[in-house]
C-alpha positions in Angstrom: 111.7 93.0 65.3 108.6 91.0 64.3 105.2 92.5 65.1 103.3 90.8 67.9 103.0 90.8 71.7 105.7 91.8 74.0 106.3 90.7 77.6 107.5 93.4 80.0 109.5 92.6 83.1 110.2 94.4 86.4 112.9 92.3 87.9 113.4 92.5 91.6 115.3 90.4 94.2 112.2 88.7 95.6 109.6 89.1 92.8 109.4 89.5 89.0 106.5 91.7 87.8 105.2 90.6 84.4 103.1 92.6 81.9 102.0 92.0 78.3 100.9 94.2 75.5 98.4 93.5 72.7 99.7 92.4 69.2 99.3 95.9 67.9 101.4 97.3 70.8 98.8 99.9 71.8 98.3 99.0 75.5 100.2 97.2 78.2 98.5 95.5 81.1 99.8 93.8 84.2 99.8 90.0 83.9 101.3 88.4 87.0 103.9 88.5 89.7 106.4 85.7 90.0 107.7 85.0 93.5 111.4 84.2 92.8 112.5 80.7 93.8 115.5 79.5 91.8 116.9 80.7 88.5 115.8 77.6 86.7 112.2 77.7 88.1 111.9 81.4 87.3 113.2 80.9 83.8 110.8 78.0 83.2 107.8 80.1 84.4 108.9 83.0 82.1 109.4 80.6 79.2 105.8 79.3 79.7 104.5 82.9 79.8 106.4 83.8 76.6 104.9 80.7 75.0 101.3 81.2 76.3 101.2 84.8 75.4 103.0 84.2 72.0 105.4 87.0 72.9 108.0 87.9 70.2 110.3 89.7 72.6 110.9 90.5 76.2 111.3 94.1 77.4 113.4 94.1 80.6 113.4 97.1 82.9 116.9 98.3 83.5 117.4 100.0 87.0 119.4 103.0 86.0 120.5 105.5 88.6 119.0 109.0 88.8 122.4 110.6 88.9 125.6 109.8 86.9 128.9 108.8 88.5 132.1 110.6 87.9 132.4 108.9 84.5 128.9 109.9 83.4 127.6 106.4 83.8 124.0 105.8 85.0 124.4 102.1 85.3 125.1 101.0 88.9 125.5 97.5 90.4 121.8 96.7 90.1 121.8 97.5 86.3 124.8 95.3 85.8 123.2 92.5 87.8 120.0 92.8 85.7 122.0 92.7 82.5 123.7 89.4 83.6 120.4 87.9 84.7 118.8 88.9 81.4 121.6 87.3 79.4 121.0 84.1 81.3 117.3 84.4 80.6 117.9 84.8 76.9 119.9 81.6 76.8 117.3 79.8 78.9 114.5 80.9 76.7 116.3 79.7 73.6 117.0 76.4 75.3 113.5 75.9 76.7 111.5 77.2 73.7 113.9 76.0 70.9 114.1 79.5 69.4 115.8 82.8 70.4 113.6 85.5 72.0 115.2 89.0 71.9 115.6 90.7 75.3 115.5 94.5 75.1 116.5 96.7 77.9 114.4 99.8 78.8 114.8 102.5 81.5 112.7 101.6 84.5 113.4 104.7 86.6 110.3 105.8 88.5 108.2 102.9 87.3 107.4 101.7 90.8 106.3 105.2 91.8 104.2 105.5 88.7 102.6 102.1 89.4 101.8 103.1 92.9 100.1 106.3 91.7 98.1 104.4 89.1 97.0 101.8 91.6 96.1 104.5 94.2 94.2 106.6 91.7 91.9 103.8 90.6 88.3 104.0 92.0 87.6 101.2 94.5 85.1 99.6 92.0 87.9 99.3 89.4 90.6 98.0 91.7 91.7 94.5 90.8 94.2 92.5 92.9 97.1 93.6 90.7 100.5 93.3 92.2 102.6 96.5 92.3 105.4 94.7 90.5 103.2 93.7 87.7 101.8 97.2 87.5 105.4 98.5 87.4 106.2 96.0 84.5 103.2 97.5 82.7 104.5 101.0 83.2 107.9 99.9 81.8 106.3 98.1 78.8 103.9 101.0 78.0 106.8 103.4 78.1 108.6 101.2 75.5 105.6 100.8 73.2 104.8 104.5 73.4 108.4 105.4 72.4 108.3 102.9 69.5 105.0 104.4 68.3 106.7 107.8 68.3 109.4 106.4 66.1 112.0 106.3 68.9 114.0 103.2 68.0 116.6 103.7 70.8 116.9 101.3 73.7 119.4 100.6 76.4 120.8 97.5 74.7 119.5 94.2 73.6 120.4 90.5 73.5 119.7 88.9 70.2 120.9 85.3 70.3 121.2 83.3 67.0 119.2 80.1 66.7 120.7 77.1 68.4 123.4 75.4 66.4 124.5 78.5 64.5 126.8 79.8 67.3 128.1 78.7 70.6 125.5 76.5 72.2 127.0 76.9 75.7 124.4 78.4 77.8 125.5 80.7 80.6 124.9 79.2 84.0 
């Protein structure tokens, strides 16, 4: 993957927390919280953020379960729903930006708890009006960039679409 900024997402039913890291991928910071409206509106806002931040990829938190099912799977209904949503996002980003943007999945377990702790531990003078969802996205993104810095190239899957015109151009709706 090209060097550069990454956008991190904590996708929820009502809101999407968004974070960004610096081009050297040293530190992630909360960016914004998107109140979900419609898929097209949400994707348009995310495409604008990818463009504005010059992000080269999107790191999407994957809500894995804490325990495995009988088959050893840690992916429940929420994770499968997130994967479908992210595939639609990848197609929308390619259509809206005219270029593919990789979407990489990363374990988001305990990110909201960690974000709550970080926000609660800040001294009052350092507290900024940062949404919990954006803080959780920053936790997810920081976890990813820290793993990459350690040489851990594993992930929980990724969506790498070809440029438009080189494969099926039928976007998933």
